[in-house]
C-alpha positions as CSV (number, residue, x, y, z in Angstrom):
1,X,0.0,0.0,0.0
2,X,1.2,3.5,-0.8
3,X,2.8,5.1,2.3
4,X,0.9,8.4,1.6
5,X,-2.4,6.6,1.8
6,X,-1.3,4.8,5.0
7,X,-0.3,8.1,6.6
8,X,-3.6,9.7,5.6
9,X,-5.6,6.7,6.9
10,X,-3.8,6.8,10.3
11,X,-4.2,10.6,10.4
12,X,-8.0,10.3,9.9
13,X,-8.3,7.8,12.7
14,X,-6.2,9.9,15.1
15,X,-8.1,13.0,14.1
16,X,-11.4,11.5,15.2
17,X,-10.3,9.6,18.3
18,X,-7.4,11.2,20.1
19,X,-7.7,14.6,21.9
20,X,-5.8,17.0,24.1
21,X,-7.4,17.5,27.5
22,X,-7.4,21.0,28.9
23,X,-9.5,21.3,32.1
24,X,-13.0,20.1,31.0
25,X,-12.3,20.7,27.3
26,X,-11.4,18.1,24.7
27,X,-9.6,19.4,21.6
28,X,-9.3,16.6,19.0
29,X,-5.9,16.4,17.3
30,X,-7.5,16.8,13.9
31,X,-9.0,20.2,15.0
32,X,-5.7,21.2,16.5
33,X,-3.8,20.4,13.3
34,X,-1.6,17.8,15.1
35,X,-3.0,14.5,13.7
36,X,-0.8,14.3,10.6
37,X,2.4,15.1,12.5
38,X,1.5,12.4,15.0
39,X,0.7,9.9,12.3
40,X,4.0,10.5,10.6
41,X,5.9,10.1,13.9
42,X,4.0,6.9,14.8
43,X,4.7,5.3,11.4
44,X,8.4,6.3,11.6
45,X,8.6,4.6,15.0
46,X,6.7,1.5,13.9
47,X,9.6,-0.8,14.5
48,X,9.4,-0.1,18.2
49,X,6.0,-1.7,18.4
50,X,2.7,0.1,19.1
51,X,3.3,0.7,22.8
52,X,6.7,2.3,22.5
53,X,5.9,4.0,19.2
54,X,3.0,5.9,20.8
55,X,5.0,7.1,23.7
56,X,8.1,8.0,21.6
57,X,5.9,9.9,19.1
58,X,3.9,11.8,21.7
59,X,7.1,12.9,23.4
60,X,8.7,14.0,20.1
61,X,5.9,16.4,19.1
62,X,6.1,19.8,20.8
63,X,2.9,21.9,20.9
64,X,3.4,25.6,20.6
65,X,1.4,27.6,23.2
66,X,0.5,31.3,23.4
67,X,2.6,33.3,20.9
68,X,4.6,30.1,20.0
69,X,7.5,31.2,22.2
70,X,7.0,28.2,24.5
71,X,6.0,24.7,23.7
72,X,4.8,21.6,25.6
73,X,5.4,18.0,24.6
74,X,2.2,16.5,23.3
75,X,2.4,13.7,25.8
76,X,1.9,16.2,28.6
77,X,-1.4,17.3,27.2
78,X,-2.9,13.8,26.6
79,X,-4.6,11.8,29.3
80,X,-3.5,8.2,30.2
81,X,-6.7,6.9,28.6
82,X,-5.9,8.8,25.4
83,X,-2.4,7.3,25.3
84,X,-4.0,3.9,25.6
85,X,-6.4,4.8,22.8
86,X,-3.5,5.7,20.6
87,X,-1.7,2.4,21.4
88,X,-4.9,0.5,20.5
89,X,-5.2,2.4,17.2
90,X,-1.5,1.6,16.4
91,X,-1.9,-2.1,17.3
92,X,-4.8,-2.4,14.9
93,X,-3.2,-0.2,12.2
94,X,0.2,-1.9,12.3
95,X,-1.4,-5.4,12.0
96,X,-2.7,-4.5,8.5
């Protein structure tokens, strides 16, 4: 399968299922413009397996806040249940 299609497929799944949690507000990664970047990171870390690929990828992406002077690793904005959701997505995605 074409790698571009695989990235887009993973991006679409992540866009709809994984979100940043800020107080009582959920911002889905598709709406935040982070889903594609995360999909690319996850696919590039595929050899590590789904569990490690998810953690490595979430740590690698820095989210700019405010005026973009400061950034926070994406893993710090994601709940434990959302990390598990991403791991399950990758397990299913990497099997295919």
